[in-house]
C-alpha positions in Angstrom: -13.1 25.0 3.9 -15.9 23.1 5.5 -17.3 19.5 4.2 -19.7 16.9 5.4 -18.9 13.6 5.8 -20.3 10.2 6.4 -18.4 8.9 9.3 -17.9 5.5 8.5 -16.3 6.8 4.8 -14.0 9.3 6.7 -12.8 6.9 9.2 -11.9 3.9 6.4 -10.2 6.5 4.6 -8.3 7.9 7.4 -7.4 4.3 8.4 -6.2 3.3 5.1 -3.6 6.3 4.7 -2.6 5.9 8.1 -1.0 3.0 7.4 2.0 4.6 5.6 2.7 7.3 8.3 6.3 7.1 9.5 6.9 4.8 12.4 10.0 6.6 13.3 10.6 10.4 14.0 11.5 11.6 10.5 9.6 15.2 10.3 6.5 16.1 13.0 4.5 17.1 10.2 4.2 13.9 8.6 2.5 12.9 11.4 -0.7 14.6 9.7 -3.0 13.4 7.2 -3.6 15.9 4.3 -6.7 16.5 3.7 -7.7 18.3 0.2 -11.5 19.0 -0.4 -12.5 20.0 -3.6 -16.1 20.8 -5.5 -17.3 16.9 -5.4 -14.8 15.0 -4.1 -12.5 15.0 -1.4 -9.0 13.0 -0.7 -6.9 12.2 2.0 -3.2 11.7 1.3 -0.2 10.7 3.8 3.6 9.6 3.4 6.2 9.0 5.4 9.0 10.4 2.0 9.3 7.2 0.9 5.8 6.0 0.2 2.6 7.7 -0.1 -1.1 7.2 0.0 -3.9 9.1 -1.7 -7.7 8.1 -0.8 -10.8 9.2 -2.0 -13.1 9.9 1.1 -16.5 8.4 0.4 -19.7 10.2 1.0 -18.6 13.7 0.9 -20.6 16.9 0.4 -18.3 19.8 -0.3 -19.8 23.2 0.8 -16.4 25.0 0.3 -13.1 23.7 -0.9 -9.7 23.9 0.9 -6.8 21.8 2.1 -5.7 20.8 5.9 -3.7 18.8 7.8 -5.4 16.9 10.4 -3.5 15.2 13.4 -3.8 11.2 12.6 -4.4 9.5 15.5 -6.4 11.8 17.3 -9.2 12.2 14.1 -8.9 8.2 13.9 -9.7 8.2 17.7 -12.6 10.8 17.4 -14.6 9.0 14.4 -13.9 5.4 15.9 -15.4 6.6 19.2 -18.1 8.9 17.8 -21.7 7.1 17.4 -23.1 9.7 14.7 -24.0 8.9 11.1 -22.6 12.2 9.5 -19.6 14.4 10.7 -18.8 18.1 10.0 -15.3 19.1 9.4 -14.7 22.7 9.0 -11.3 24.9 9.1 -11.0 28.2 10.3 -7.7 29.7 10.7 -5.2 27.8 12.8 -7.6 25.4 13.7 -10.0 22.4 12.6 -13.7 21.7 14.3 -15.2 18.1 13.9 -19.0 18.4 14.7 -21.3 15.5 14.6 -24.8 15.2 17.2 -23.9 16.5 20.4 -20.1 16.4 19.7 -17.4 19.4 19.1 -13.8 19.0 18.7 -11.3 21.7 18.0 -8.1 21.1 17.2 -5.0 23.3 16.6 -3.2 22.3 12.9 -0.3 22.9 10.9 0.6 24.5 7.9 -0.3 22.8 5.2 2.1 24.2 2.9 4.6 22.3 4.8 3.1 19.2 4.1 5.0 17.4 0.8 2.5 17.0 -2.2 2.2 13.6 -4.1 4.5 12.6 -6.8 3.1 13.2 -10.3 3.4 10.2 -12.3 2.6 9.7 -16.3 -0.6 7.3 -15.9 -0.9 7.1 -19.5 1.8 4.7 -19.9 0.7 2.4 -17.1 -0.6 -0.8 -17.5 -3.0 -3.1 -15.8 -4.2 -5.9 -14.2 -6.9 -7.5 -12.4 -6.9 -6.9 -8.2 -7.5 -10.5 -7.9 -4.8 -12.2 -8.9 -2.5 -9.3 -8.2 -3.4 -9.7 -4.5 -2.4 -13.2 -4.8 0.9 -12.8 -6.3 1.6 -10.2 -3.0 0.5 -13.1 -0.7 2.9 -16.0 -2.4 6.1 -13.8 -2.3 6.0 -11.3 0.3 6.6 -13.3 3.4 9.9 -14.3 2.0 11.3 -10.5 1.7 14.0 -9.9 4.2 13.6 -7.4 7.0 17.0 -6.8 7.9 18.7 -3.8 7.1 22.0 -5.6 5.9 20.0 -7.2 3.2 19.0 -4.3 1.6 18.4 -5.2 -1.8 16.3 -8.3 -0.5 13.8 -5.9 1.2 11.4 -5.5 -1.5 9.7 -7.5 -4.4 11.6 -7.8 -7.9 9.1 -7.3 -10.5 9.8 -8.5 -13.9 8.0 -7.6 -17.3 8.1 -8.5 -20.6 7.5 -6.9 -23.6 4.4 -9.3 -24.1 3.0 -8.5 -21.2 3.9 -11.7 -18.8 4.9 -10.5 -15.2 7.0 -12.4 -12.3 7.0 -11.7 -8.5 10.2 -12.9 -6.5 11.2 -12.8 -3.1 14.0 -13.9 -1.1 16.0 -13.3 2.1 18.5 -15.6 1.3 17.4 -18.4 2.8 14.3 -19.3 1.2 13.0 -18.0 -2.2 9.1 -17.6 -3.5 8.2 -16.5 -7.3 5.0 -16.5 -8.7 3.8 -15.6 -12.1 0.3 -13.9 -13.0 -2.2 -13.0 -16.0 -0.7 -11.0 -18.8 -0.7 -7.0 -18.2 -2.3 -5.5 -21.0 0.8 -3.3 -22.0 4.1 -5.3 -22.6 7.7 -3.9 -21.6 10.7 -5.2 -20.8 12.1 -4.1 -16.8 13.0 -5.1 -13.7 12.7 -3.1 -10.6 12.1 -4.3 -6.9 9.2 -2.8 -5.1 9.5 -1.9 -1.1 7.4 -5.1 0.6 5.9 -2.4 2.8 4.4 -0.8 -0.4 3.2 -4.4 -1.8 1.5 -5.2 1.3 -0.1 -1.8 1.7 -1.7 -2.3 -1.9 -2.5 -5.5 -0.7 -4.8 -4.3 1.7 -6.1 -1.5 -0.3 -7.7 -4.3 -3.0 -10.7 -5.2 -1.5 -12.7 -5.6 -4.6 -11.0 -8.8 -6.6 -12.7 -7.5 -9.7 -11.3 -3.9 -9.9 -8.3 -3.1 -12.6 -5.1 -2.0 -10.7 -3.2 0.4 -12.7 0.4 -0.5 -12.6 3.5 2.2 -13.5 7.1 1.3 -13.5 9.7 4.0 -13.5 13.4 3.8 -13.2 13.3 5.4 -9.3 9.5 5.0 -8.4 6.5 2.8 -8.8 2.8 4.0 -8.7 -0.5 1.5 -8.1 -3.9 2.8 -8.7 -7.6 2.1 -8.2 -10.8 3.8 -8.2 -10.1 5.4 -5.1 -6.5 5.0 -4.0 -3.0 5.8 -5.4 -0.1 4.3 -4.1 3.3 5.5 -5.0 6.7 4.5 -3.6 10.6 4.9 -4.2 12.3 1.8 -5.4 14.9 -0.2 -3.6 18.1 0.9 -4.6 21.0 -1.9 -5.7 21.4 -5.2 -7.4 18.5 -7.8 -6.3 20.2 -11.5 -6.4 20.1 -13.7 -9.5 17.3 -15.8 -8.3 18.1 -17.9 -11.6 21.2 -19.5 -10.3 19.9 -21.1 -7.6 16.6 -22.7 -9.3 17.4 -26.3 -10.2 17.8 -26.9 -13.9 15.0 -29.1 -15.9 17.4 -31.8 -16.6 18.4 -32.4 -12.9 14.8 -33.2 -11.5 14.6 -36.3 -10.9 11.0 -36.7 -9.6 7.8 -34.7 -9.8 5.3 -35.1 -6.6 2.1 -34.0 -7.1 0.2 -32.9 -3.7 -3.2 -31.4 -2.9 -2.1 -28.1 -1.6 -5.0 -28.1 1.3 -3.7 -30.9 2.5 -0.2 -30.5 2.3 -0.8 -27.3 4.3 -2.0 -28.6 6.8 0.4 -31.0 7.1 3.0 -28.1 7.6 0.9 -27.0 10.2 0.7 -29.7 12.1 4.6 -30.3 12.3 5.5 -27.0 12.9 3.9 -27.1 16.6 6.7 -28.7 17.6 9.2 -26.3 15.9 11.2 -23.7 18.9 11.3 -20.3 18.5 15.4 -20.5 17.5 14.6 -22.5 14.4 11.4 -20.4 13.4 13.7 -17.6 12.8 
């Protein structure tokens, strides 16, 4: 395999994919990034066996196709410190060579056959939503997810969709609850699944273009999200999400509604929060 890459494009793809690298030692091979070069394009794939992220590399010329595992940490450090516009990546035997200007790095690599492939997903059944509103929905809810293992079913965001395409995201840690609705999907299907918060936060960081369309696929055991350059797949949180509707105030119980300016209200909360101690913040 031999490819010529724009250094910045390769670095951005590696950094994006590295967001899903495992934080604990599951399998040593998962510390790598799977680089796949085909005629006309190249992709980088990373996974922790629950969450997977495949990123298309921008600005690539493929001279000979192939697959190789790149040591993630070292390759990102090389690309970050290099001061050249282009880098040549070549795999010979059991090593990869990165060249650019006066730089040349040789690194041993592991067998690509030991790295899991991205899961297949039926994209013909996926719905679509615009990236901008989706990012807003994630930001308004993901902060309320639980982080404790004991509250496992609350460590994700509840996705509720209806047959007319309406979509709602809900998150709670048992003490606070955040809920938001967004624009309708172009396809409607009644379903309710819990997507891990790590997957949602990763997706939010992979959506730089607010006008881009995002394909959304929700299955009984997995969910997938796809844009022009990025494909994210994740296993779902198993278990029953709390009945959040039971704690919402009934319409007839609401005694008064007070309209507030969001910016001024947020500023007032931040000013008052200065005096909160660390114990209260928890």
